[in-house]
KOLMI-304935 format. One record per residue (C-alpha): residue number from 0; residue in one letter; x, y, z. Coordinates in nm, 3 decimals. Example, Ala and Ser with C-alpha at 12.3 -4.5 7.8 and 13.67 -1.06 7.14 Angstrom:
% KOLMI-304935
{pos=0&code=A&px=1.230&py=-0.450&pz=0.780}
{pos=1&code=S&px=1.367&py=-0.106&pz=0.714}
END
This chain:
% KOLMI-304935
{pos=0&code=M&px=-11.323&py=7.261&pz=9.028}
{pos=1&code=I&px=-11.649&py=7.094&pz=8.882}
{pos=2&code=E&px=-11.887&py=7.235&pz=8.656}
{pos=3&code=V&px=-12.201&py=7.088&pz=8.556}
{pos=4&code=Q&px=-12.399&py=7.276&pz=8.269}
{pos=5&code=N&px=-12.762&py=7.190&pz=8.170}
{pos=6&code=L&px=-12.725&py=6.803&pz=8.274}
{pos=7&code=T&px=-13.019&py=6.623&pz=8.138}
{pos=8&code=K&px=-13.070&py=6.237&pz=8.148}
{pos=9&code=Y&px=-13.406&py=6.081&pz=8.008}
{pos=10&code=Y&px=-13.484&py=5.704&pz=8.032}
{pos=11&code=K&px=-13.677&py=5.641&pz=7.729}
{pos=12&code=D&px=-13.959&py=5.925&pz=7.782}
{pos=13&code=F&px=-13.919&py=6.001&pz=8.121}
{pos=14&code=C&px=-13.692&py=6.287&pz=8.228}
{pos=15&code=A&px=-13.494&py=6.202&pz=8.543}
{pos=16&code=V&px=-13.240&py=6.501&pz=8.544}
{pos=17&code=N&px=-13.378&py=6.816&pz=8.370}
{pos=18&code=H&px=-13.113&py=7.070&pz=8.260}
{pos=19&code=I&px=-12.913&py=7.099&pz=8.624}
{pos=20&code=S&px=-12.642&py=7.349&pz=8.628}
{pos=21&code=M&px=-12.419&py=7.411&pz=8.920}
{pos=22&code=T&px=-12.043&py=7.491&pz=9.024}
{pos=23&code=I&px=-11.877&py=7.285&pz=9.329}
{pos=24&code=R&px=-11.564&py=7.461&pz=9.431}
{pos=25&code=K&px=-11.242&py=7.286&pz=9.550}
{pos=26&code=G&px=-11.277&py=7.206&pz=9.929}
{pos=27&code=E&px=-11.643&py=7.245&pz=9.942}
{pos=28&code=I&px=-11.883&py=7.025&pz=10.098}
{pos=29&code=L&px=-12.200&py=7.024&pz=9.876}
{pos=30&code=G&px=-12.500&py=6.838&pz=9.970}
{pos=31&code=L&px=-12.777&py=6.730&pz=9.723}
{pos=32&code=L&px=-13.088&py=6.752&pz=9.935}
{pos=33&code=G&px=-13.447&py=6.610&pz=9.764}
{pos=34&code=P&px=-13.717&py=6.366&pz=9.832}
{pos=35&code=N&px=-13.685&py=6.023&pz=9.703}
{pos=36&code=G&px=-13.710&py=6.010&pz=9.306}
{pos=37&code=A&px=-13.579&py=6.374&pz=9.282}
{pos=38&code=G&px=-13.292&py=6.270&pz=9.070}
{pos=39&code=K&px=-12.999&py=6.273&pz=9.312}
{pos=40&code=T&px=-12.868&py=5.951&pz=9.251}
{pos=41&code=T&px=-12.890&py=5.965&pz=8.873}
{pos=42&code=T&px=-12.703&py=6.325&pz=8.879}
{pos=43&code=L&px=-12.416&py=6.186&pz=9.075}
{pos=44&code=R&px=-12.382&py=5.873&pz=8.854}
{pos=45&code=M&px=-12.337&py=6.095&pz=8.571}
{pos=46&code=M&px=-12.070&py=6.302&pz=8.745}
{pos=47&code=T&px=-11.874&py=5.990&pz=8.823}
{pos=48&code=G&px=-11.889&py=5.875&pz=8.457}
{pos=49&code=Y&px=-12.102&py=5.587&pz=8.558}
{pos=50&code=L&px=-12.396&py=5.703&pz=8.352}
{pos=51&code=R&px=-12.364&py=5.928&pz=8.015}
{pos=52&code=P&px=-12.606&py=6.215&pz=8.019}
{pos=53&code=S&px=-12.860&py=6.240&pz=7.736}
{pos=54&code=S&px=-12.726&py=6.606&pz=7.693}
{pos=55&code=G&px=-12.541&py=6.844&pz=7.908}
{pos=56&code=A&px=-12.151&py=6.906&pz=7.977}
{pos=57&code=I&px=-11.953&py=6.786&pz=8.298}
{pos=58&code=K&px=-11.611&py=6.952&pz=8.357}
{pos=59&code=V&px=-11.357&py=6.879&pz=8.624}
{pos=60&code=D&px=-11.068&py=7.135&pz=8.635}
{pos=61&code=D&px=-10.963&py=7.133&pz=8.259}
{pos=62&code=L&px=-11.118&py=6.777&pz=8.169}
{pos=63&code=H&px=-11.437&py=6.709&pz=8.001}
{pos=64&code=M&px=-11.678&py=6.414&pz=7.997}
{pos=65&code=P&px=-11.675&py=6.193&pz=7.818}
{pos=66&code=K&px=-11.342&py=6.264&pz=7.642}
{pos=67&code=D&px=-11.132&py=6.242&pz=7.951}
{pos=68&code=V&px=-11.368&py=6.006&pz=8.144}
{pos=69&code=L&px=-11.083&py=5.777&pz=8.262}
{pos=70&code=K&px=-10.873&py=6.074&pz=8.402}
{pos=71&code=I&px=-11.163&py=6.219&pz=8.577}
{pos=72&code=K&px=-11.259&py=5.867&pz=8.728}
{pos=73&code=S&px=-10.904&py=5.850&pz=8.859}
{pos=74&code=M&px=-10.989&py=6.191&pz=9.060}
{pos=75&code=I&px=-11.293&py=6.052&pz=9.212}
{pos=76&code=G&px=-11.367&py=5.840&pz=9.517}
{pos=77&code=Y&px=-11.733&py=5.693&pz=9.475}
{pos=78&code=L&px=-11.927&py=5.536&pz=9.766}
{pos=79&code=P&px=-12.285&py=5.414&pz=9.617}
{pos=80&code=E&px=-12.591&py=5.408&pz=9.844}
{pos=81&code=S&px=-12.531&py=5.035&pz=9.908}
{pos=82&code=A&px=-12.162&py=4.999&pz=9.956}
{pos=83&code=P&px=-12.040&py=4.735&pz=9.713}
{pos=84&code=L&px=-11.841&py=4.495&pz=9.950}
{pos=85&code=Y&px=-11.757&py=4.124&pz=9.950}
{pos=86&code=H&px=-11.910&py=4.009&pz=10.275}
{pos=87&code=N&px=-11.691&py=3.675&pz=10.272}
{pos=88&code=M&px=-11.355&py=3.868&pz=10.334}
{pos=89&code=L&px=-11.209&py=4.005&pz=10.611}
{pos=90&code=V&px=-11.207&py=4.399&pz=10.628}
{pos=91&code=Y&px=-10.823&py=4.383&pz=10.591}
{pos=92&code=D&px=-10.825&py=4.136&pz=10.287}
{pos=93&code=Y&px=-11.098&py=4.339&pz=10.121}
{pos=94&code=L&px=-10.904&py=4.647&pz=10.147}
{pos=95&code=D&px=-10.612&py=4.503&pz=10.023}
{pos=96&code=Y&px=-10.798&py=4.349&pz=9.736}
{pos=97&code=V&px=-10.903&py=4.674&pz=9.658}
{pos=98&code=A&px=-10.581&py=4.853&pz=9.675}
{pos=99&code=R&px=-10.440&py=4.603&pz=9.420}
{pos=100&code=L&px=-10.722&py=4.667&pz=9.181}
{pos=101&code=K&px=-10.633&py=5.050&pz=9.226}
{pos=102&code=R&px=-10.292&py=4.958&pz=9.129}
{pos=103&code=I&px=-10.117&py=5.021&pz=9.451}
{pos=104&code=S&px=-9.863&py=4.734&pz=9.396}
{pos=105&code=D&px=-9.602&py=4.819&pz=9.664}
{pos=106&code=K&px=-9.677&py=4.634&pz=10.005}
{pos=107&code=E&px=-9.538&py=4.898&pz=10.218}
{pos=108&code=T&px=-9.738&py=5.172&pz=10.030}
{pos=109&code=R&px=-10.049&py=4.961&pz=10.083}
{pos=110&code=Y&px=-9.981&py=4.907&pz=10.456}
{pos=111&code=D&px=-9.909&py=5.293&pz=10.500}
{pos=112&code=R&px=-10.242&py=5.369&pz=10.344}
{pos=113&code=F&px=-10.455&py=5.111&pz=10.548}
{pos=114&code=L&px=-10.290&py=5.268&pz=10.872}
{pos=115&code=K&px=-10.422&py=5.621&pz=10.749}
{pos=116&code=L&px=-10.776&py=5.498&pz=10.635}
{pos=117&code=S&px=-10.837&py=5.250&pz=10.941}
{pos=118&code=E&px=-10.764&py=5.546&pz=11.188}
{pos=119&code=L&px=-10.959&py=5.802&pz=10.973}
{pos=120&code=C&px=-11.263&py=5.573&pz=10.917}
{pos=121&code=G&px=-11.225&py=5.406&pz=11.246}
{pos=122&code=L&px=-11.142&py=5.069&pz=11.139}
{pos=123&code=S&px=-10.870&py=4.974&pz=11.354}
{pos=124&code=A&px=-11.068&py=4.738&pz=11.583}
{pos=125&code=I&px=-11.220&py=4.553&pz=11.292}
{pos=126&code=M&px=-10.938&py=4.508&pz=11.033}
{pos=127&code=D&px=-10.943&py=4.117&pz=11.104}
{pos=128&code=K&px=-11.337&py=4.081&pz=11.119}
{pos=129&code=P&px=-11.542&py=3.914&pz=10.838}
{pos=130&code=I&px=-11.765&py=4.203&pz=10.664}
{pos=131&code=A&px=-12.069&py=3.981&pz=10.689}
{pos=132&code=N&px=-12.046&py=4.028&pz=11.074}
{pos=133&code=L&px=-12.020&py=4.414&pz=11.082}
{pos=134&code=S&px=-12.333&py=4.636&pz=11.148}
{pos=135&code=K&px=-12.426&py=4.855&pz=10.854}
{pos=136&code=G&px=-12.283&py=5.164&pz=11.017}
{pos=137&code=L&px=-11.928&py=4.972&pz=11.004}
{pos=138&code=R&px=-11.989&py=4.860&pz=10.642}
{pos=139&code=Q&px=-12.044&py=5.210&pz=10.566}
{pos=140&code=R&px=-11.690&py=5.284&pz=10.697}
{pos=141&code=V&px=-11.539&py=5.004&pz=10.525}
{pos=142&code=G&px=-11.696&py=5.137&pz=10.194}
{pos=143&code=L&px=-11.583&py=5.514&pz=10.249}
{pos=144&code=A&px=-11.217&py=5.363&pz=10.313}
{pos=145&code=H&px=-11.265&py=5.181&pz=9.977}
{pos=146&code=A&px=-11.379&py=5.508&pz=9.822}
{pos=147&code=M&px=-11.095&py=5.704&pz=9.957}
{pos=148&code=M&px=-10.813&py=5.418&pz=9.885}
{pos=149&code=T&px=-10.625&py=5.635&pz=9.618}
{pos=150&code=D&px=-10.650&py=5.958&pz=9.825}
{pos=151&code=P&px=-10.890&py=6.124&pz=9.536}
{pos=152&code=E&px=-10.936&py=6.476&pz=9.514}
{pos=153&code=I&px=-11.311&py=6.431&pz=9.504}
{pos=154&code=L&px=-11.536&py=6.206&pz=9.711}
{pos=155&code=I&px=-11.917&py=6.145&pz=9.580}
{pos=156&code=L&px=-12.133&py=5.974&pz=9.844}
{pos=157&code=D&px=-12.465&py=5.870&pz=9.754}
{pos=158&code=E&px=-12.704&py=5.862&pz=10.078}
{pos=159&code=P&px=-12.392&py=5.743&pz=10.319}
{pos=160&code=T&px=-12.612&py=5.763&pz=10.627}
{pos=161&code=S&px=-12.922&py=5.582&pz=10.484}
{pos=162&code=G&px=-13.044&py=5.314&pz=10.734}
{pos=163&code=L&px=-12.812&py=5.411&pz=11.005}
{pos=164&code=D&px=-12.907&py=5.487&pz=11.359}
{pos=165&code=P&px=-12.839&py=5.815&pz=11.519}
{pos=166&code=N&px=-12.548&py=5.728&pz=11.679}
{pos=167&code=Q&px=-12.365&py=5.593&pz=11.336}
{pos=168&code=I&px=-12.495&py=5.884&pz=11.150}
{pos=169&code=A&px=-12.309&py=6.104&pz=11.389}
{pos=170&code=E&px=-11.983&py=5.893&pz=11.335}
{pos=171&code=I&px=-12.007&py=5.900&pz=10.967}
{pos=172&code=R&px=-12.112&py=6.266&pz=10.970}
{pos=173&code=D&px=-11.780&py=6.345&pz=11.160}
{pos=174&code=I&px=-11.572&py=6.140&pz=10.936}
{pos=175&code=I&px=-11.719&py=6.348&pz=10.627}
{pos=176&code=K&px=-11.650&py=6.666&pz=10.814}
{pos=177&code=R&px=-11.276&py=6.559&pz=10.869}
{pos=178&code=I&px=-11.240&py=6.447&pz=10.498}
{pos=179&code=G&px=-11.400&py=6.775&pz=10.404}
{pos=180&code=K&px=-11.101&py=6.994&pz=10.538}
{pos=181&code=K&px=-10.887&py=6.857&pz=10.258}
{pos=182&code=K&px=-11.125&py=6.759&pz=9.985}
{pos=183&code=T&px=-11.416&py=6.834&pz=9.760}
{pos=184&code=I&px=-11.716&py=6.608&pz=9.885}
{pos=185&code=I&px=-12.060&py=6.592&pz=9.705}
{pos=186&code=F&px=-12.317&py=6.373&pz=9.897}
{pos=187&code=S&px=-12.677&py=6.311&pz=9.877}
{pos=188&code=T&px=-12.928&py=6.283&pz=10.136}
{pos=189&code=H&px=-13.293&py=6.314&pz=10.221}
{pos=190&code=I&px=-13.221&py=6.363&pz=10.583}
{pos=191&code=L&px=-13.246&py=6.738&pz=10.629}
{pos=192&code=S&px=-13.056&py=6.786&pz=10.968}
{pos=193&code=E&px=-12.774&py=6.608&pz=10.801}
{pos=194&code=A&px=-12.746&py=6.855&pz=10.523}
{pos=195&code=E&px=-12.747&py=7.130&pz=10.746}
{pos=196&code=A&px=-12.509&py=7.000&pz=10.987}
{pos=197&code=T&px=-12.253&py=6.879&pz=10.750}
{pos=198&code=C&px=-12.271&py=7.094&pz=10.439}
{pos=199&code=D&px=-12.094&py=7.444&pz=10.329}
{pos=200&code=R&px=-12.376&py=7.444&pz=10.059}
{pos=201&code=I&px=-12.700&py=7.290&pz=9.976}
{pos=202&code=A&px=-12.855&py=7.197&pz=9.663}
{pos=203&code=I&px=-13.227&py=7.108&pz=9.676}
{pos=204&code=I&px=-13.328&py=6.892&pz=9.391}
{pos=205&code=N&px=-13.692&py=6.826&pz=9.313}
{pos=206&code=N&px=-13.867&py=6.660&pz=8.974}
{pos=207&code=G&px=-13.509&py=6.650&pz=8.824}
{pos=208&code=R&px=-13.457&py=7.037&pz=8.854}
{pos=209&code=V&px=-13.253&py=7.260&pz=9.109}
{pos=210&code=A&px=-13.511&py=7.425&pz=9.337}
{pos=211&code=A&px=-13.236&py=7.608&pz=9.543}
{pos=212&code=D&px=-12.857&py=7.611&pz=9.556}
{pos=213&code=D&px=-12.718&py=7.832&pz=9.838}
{pos=214&code=T&px=-12.557&py=7.817&pz=10.169}
{pos=215&code=T&px=-12.799&py=7.705&pz=10.477}
{pos=216&code=L&px=-12.820&py=8.055&pz=10.608}
{pos=217&code=N&px=-12.896&py=8.216&pz=10.259}
{pos=218&code=L&px=-13.176&py=7.948&pz=10.203}
{pos=219&code=K&px=-13.327&py=8.035&pz=10.539}
{pos=220&code=K&px=-13.343&py=8.393&pz=10.429}
{pos=221&code=R&px=-13.489&py=8.329&pz=10.103}
{pos=222&code=V&px=-13.817&py=8.184&pz=10.251}
{pos=223&code=Q&px=-13.821&py=8.404&pz=10.550}
{pos=224&code=A&px=-14.055&py=8.652&pz=10.386}
{pos=225&code=N&px=-14.306&py=8.578&pz=10.640}
{pos=226&code=S&px=-14.168&py=8.534&pz=10.999}
{pos=227&code=L&px=-14.363&py=8.432&pz=11.308}
{pos=228&code=I&px=-14.343&py=8.603&pz=11.637}
{pos=229&code=R&px=-14.510&py=8.453&pz=11.956}
{pos=230&code=L&px=-14.601&py=8.675&pz=12.239}
{pos=231&code=S&px=-14.756&py=8.587&pz=12.581}
{pos=232&code=L&px=-14.870&py=8.855&pz=12.837}
{pos=233&code=K&px=-14.969&py=8.846&pz=13.216}
{pos=234&code=G&px=-15.188&py=9.109&pz=13.346}
{pos=235&code=A&px=-15.304&py=9.229&pz=13.017}
{pos=236&code=D&px=-15.664&py=9.249&pz=12.863}
{pos=237&code=Q&px=-15.684&py=9.072&pz=12.524}
{pos=238&code=E&px=-15.878&py=9.330&pz=12.344}
{pos=239&code=K&px=-15.653&py=9.633&pz=12.475}
{pos=240&code=A&px=-15.344&py=9.413&pz=12.397}
{pos=241&code=L&px=-15.461&py=9.320&pz=12.029}
{pos=242&code=T&px=-15.551&py=9.693&pz=11.954}
{pos=243&code=L&px=-15.191&py=9.798&pz=12.104}
{pos=244&code=L&px=-15.006&py=9.535&pz=11.878}
{pos=245&code=K&px=-15.204&py=9.620&pz=11.568}
{pos=246&code=G&px=-15.095&py=9.991&pz=11.613}
{pos=247&code=I&px=-14.725&py=9.913&pz=11.605}
{pos=248&code=D&px=-14.691&py=9.849&pz=11.191}
{pos=249&code=S&px=-14.918&py=9.807&pz=10.933}
{pos=250&code=R&px=-14.722&py=9.473&pz=10.815}
{pos=251&code=L&px=-14.771&py=9.300&pz=11.141}
{pos=252&code=D&px=-15.058&py=9.054&pz=11.112}
{pos=253&code=V&px=-15.163&py=9.004&pz=11.480}
{pos=254&code=T&px=-15.368&py=8.681&pz=11.580}
{pos=255&code=P&px=-15.511&py=8.592&pz=11.942}
{pos=256&code=V&px=-15.413&py=8.214&pz=12.002}
{pos=257&code=E&px=-15.452&py=7.977&pz=12.264}
{pos=258&code=P&px=-15.270&py=8.100&pz=12.593}
{pos=259&code=L&px=-14.972&py=7.881&pz=12.739}
{pos=260&code=E&px=-15.153&py=7.930&pz=13.087}
{pos=261&code=E&px=-15.480&py=8.015&pz=13.227}
{pos=262&code=D&px=-15.405&py=8.370&pz=13.331}
{pos=263&code=L&px=-15.210&py=8.485&pz=13.033}
{pos=264&code=V&px=-15.309&py=8.615&pz=12.680}
{pos=265&code=S&px=-15.111&py=8.500&pz=12.372}
{pos=266&code=F&px=-15.069&py=8.625&pz=12.014}
{pos=267&code=E&px=-14.909&py=8.518&pz=11.697}
{pos=268&code=M&px=-14.783&py=8.785&pz=11.485}
{pos=269&code=K&px=-14.674&py=8.726&pz=11.110}
{pos=270&code=S&px=-14.477&py=9.003&pz=10.907}
{pos=271&code=S&px=-14.385&py=9.041&pz=10.556}
{pos=272&code=G&px=-14.030&py=9.118&pz=10.505}
{pos=273&code=N&px=-13.722&py=9.081&pz=10.713}
{pos=274&code=Q&px=-13.762&py=9.333&pz=10.985}
{pos=275&code=D&px=-13.762&py=9.207&pz=11.326}
{pos=276&code=F&px=-14.057&py=9.356&pz=11.508}
{pos=277&code=R&px=-13.949&py=9.234&pz=11.865}
{pos=278&code=P&px=-13.787&py=9.554&pz=11.984}
{pos=279&code=D&px=-14.096&py=9.772&pz=11.881}
{pos=280&code=I&px=-14.307&py=9.529&pz=12.068}
{pos=281&code=Y&px=-14.104&py=9.512&pz=12.392}
{pos=282&code=L&px=-14.111&py=9.915&pz=12.395}
{pos=283&code=K&px=-14.487&py=9.923&pz=12.366}
{pos=284&code=I&px=-14.528&py=9.660&pz=12.631}
{pos=285&code=K&px=-14.276&py=9.800&pz=12.848}
{pos=286&code=A&px=-14.496&py=10.123&pz=12.858}
{pos=287&code=T&px=-14.779&py=9.940&pz=13.010}
{pos=288&code=D&px=-14.806&py=9.760&pz=13.343}
{pos=289&code=W&px=-14.820&py=9.413&pz=13.166}
{pos=290&code=I&px=-14.565&py=9.142&pz=13.199}
{pos=291&code=I&px=-14.399&py=8.979&pz=12.899}
{pos=292&code=V&px=-14.399&py=8.599&pz=12.964}
{pos=293&code=Q&px=-14.273&py=8.512&pz=12.608}
{pos=294&code=L&px=-14.148&py=8.708&pz=12.317}
{pos=295&code=A&px=-13.984&py=8.475&pz=12.056}
{pos=296&code=K&px=-13.900&py=8.470&pz=11.681}
{pos=297&code=E&px=-13.986&py=8.126&pz=11.531}
{pos=298&code=S&px=-13.663&py=7.998&pz=11.378}
{pos=299&code=Q&px=-13.693&py=7.880&pz=11.019}
{pos=300&code=A&px=-13.625&py=7.518&pz=11.031}
{pos=301&code=L&px=-13.460&py=7.366&pz=10.708}
{pos=302&code=E&px=-13.756&py=7.103&pz=10.701}
{pos=303&code=K&px=-13.998&py=7.397&pz=10.638}
{pos=304&code=I&px=-13.775&py=7.546&pz=10.397}
{pos=305&code=F&px=-13.744&py=7.207&pz=10.227}
{pos=306&code=R&px=-14.134&py=7.152&pz=10.213}
{pos=307&code=E&px=-14.172&py=7.510&pz=10.044}
{pos=308&code=L&px=-13.908&py=7.480&pz=9.780}
{pos=309&code=T&px=-14.008&py=7.125&pz=9.689}
{pos=310&code=R&px=-14.374&py=7.264&pz=9.673}
{pos=311&code=E&px=-14.291&py=7.530&pz=9.474}
{pos=312&code=A&px=-14.085&py=7.320&pz=9.214}
{pos=313&code=A&px=-14.347&py=7.054&pz=9.188}
END
């Protein structure tokens, strides 16, 4: 659907985007994840045709930027980080204005489109409200309806949940997931949980470069070379337990830690590679009269992955 090859953007001597390449498949929800100033917004603006790259190529189906920029723009709905709304207009009047700008001239066609968008974006109860009186979450919904007015094949959303409260974030996320069943969506965010909950695929950008581009599951596997197992035992002597655990496998690095309760002994075990040593630990402890109070493998949070990958790319 969309191919980006060696996309680069300079602002004078500053390189904001540095040879980014990626392919976005039809019907995919791609999250561009990165810290502030990573190059996410610049990348999206080039993909929409708003900015011209310093070098590199953008292809949408068989169309090429900048030669076919008008045709490509007609396929894209774009929501910038700050939704460009006229606050003195009613929601209905604003959407009607946008529809006319988009050359939806037939009144009945416009009305049918408004009905679909008001249902999809949750605007039915506010169509007669001034935009100035709406919360930021509701204004984002109006901006989303604007971006979807012509029912585009591709939606590009720049930080669509920025500045929203948790309830508003959940609402926008649900809308994006519903839309994503039929459209190709690219959205940027620095909210890690949003990318994990919403996207089919995540591209982590740092310092203008792609630090990682994969599914959430595969990204977790990529940095799970050192997994952490937590063990707490009751009725065990710390030295004997330490000797027993160290004898399980040479790849298991066992460290005593502060116990959860006074009558327990606790350990943290790090291992290189992807093998899960919990079954081996369980069988060893089962052969003793010690009681396992805790035996847990720490799940790799996307936040930790994000920190590691952006640190690597820095």
